[in-house]
C-alpha positions in Angstrom: -1.1 -7.1 11.4 -2.8 -4.5 9.7 -4.6 -4.5 6.7 -3.3 -2.0 3.8 -5.1 0.0 0.9 -3.6 2.0 -1.7 -5.4 4.8 -2.3 -4.5 7.0 -5.5 -6.1 9.9 -7.0 -6.9 9.9 -10.5 -7.4 13.8 -10.9 -3.5 14.9 -11.9 -2.6 13.3 -16.0 -0.3 11.0 -14.6 -2.1 8.8 -12.0 -2.2 5.7 -14.7 2.0 4.7 -13.8 1.0 5.6 -10.3 -1.7 3.4 -9.7 0.4 1.0 -12.1 3.0 0.6 -9.1 1.1 0.7 -6.0 -0.8 -2.6 -7.8 2.2 -4.0 -8.2 3.4 -3.1 -4.3 -0.2 -4.5 -3.9 0.5 -7.8 -5.5 3.5 -8.0 -4.2 1.7 -8.0 -0.8 -0.3 -10.4 -1.2 1.7 -13.0 -2.7 4.1 -12.7 0.5 1.8 -12.0 2.8 -1.7 -13.0 1.6 -4.7 -10.9 3.3 -2.9 -7.9 3.7 -3.9 -6.1 1.5 -7.2 -4.5 0.7 -6.3 -3.7 -2.5 -5.9 -0.2 -5.1 -8.7 2.1 -4.5 -9.3 4.7 -6.9 -10.3 8.2 -5.8 -11.2 11.2 -8.0 -13.7 13.4 -8.8 -16.1 15.9 -7.6 -16.4 15.6 -4.1 -12.8 14.1 -2.9 -8.9 15.4 -3.3 -8.1 13.4 -6.6 -4.5 14.3 -6.2 -3.2 13.6 -3.1 0.2 15.2 -3.7 0.7 12.3 -6.0 1.0 14.6 -9.2 4.4 16.0 -7.8 6.3 12.3 -7.7 5.7 9.8 -10.4 6.2 7.4 -7.9 3.8 9.1 -5.4 0.7 6.9 -3.7 -0.9 7.3 -0.8 -0.9 3.7 1.7 -3.3 3.5 4.9 -3.1 0.7 6.9 -4.6 -0.1 9.9 -8.1 1.4 11.9 -9.2 2.2 15.3 -8.9 -1.6 16.2 -6.0 -2.3 15.2 -2.4 -2.0 17.6 0.5 -0.1 17.0 2.2 -3.6 16.8 -0.3 -4.8 14.3 0.5 -1.0 12.8 4.7 -1.6 12.9 4.2 -5.1 12.0 2.1 -4.6 8.5 4.5 -1.6 8.1 8.1 -3.2 8.3 6.5 -6.8 5.5 5.1 -3.0 3.1 8.9 -2.4 3.6 10.2 -6.1 2.4 7.9 -5.2 -0.6 9.1 -1.6 -1.4 12.8 -2.9 -1.0 12.4 -6.0 -3.0 10.5 -3.7 -5.8 13.6 -0.6 -5.8 16.3 -3.4 -5.9 14.9 -4.4 -8.5 14.6 -2.2 -9.7 18.0 -0.1 -10.2 19.6 -4.4 -11.2 16.8 -2.7 -14.4 18.5 0.1 -14.6 22.1 -1.2 -14.4 21.2 -3.4 -17.0 20.3 -1.1 -20.1 
């Protein structure tokens, strides 16, 4: 599988919310697929794009998968693993909203 990295831009007012979501998904990914996630990287300040369009949505994030040494099969397996994690997270959020 291709390792995954969550990148959170810090140069917008609501970045903490995006960081919290990325961190939650990182831990969930690590629970199910140990070693797959490389963690959450915060990027901002001079010389970088510290927004990454993450100011457009409260749940936006940049997810990097793999590198030059990974195959498409490895990338696809990582994407499928991540999709199962996100699917579970979304369903849990919807159930919480229904219970309110």
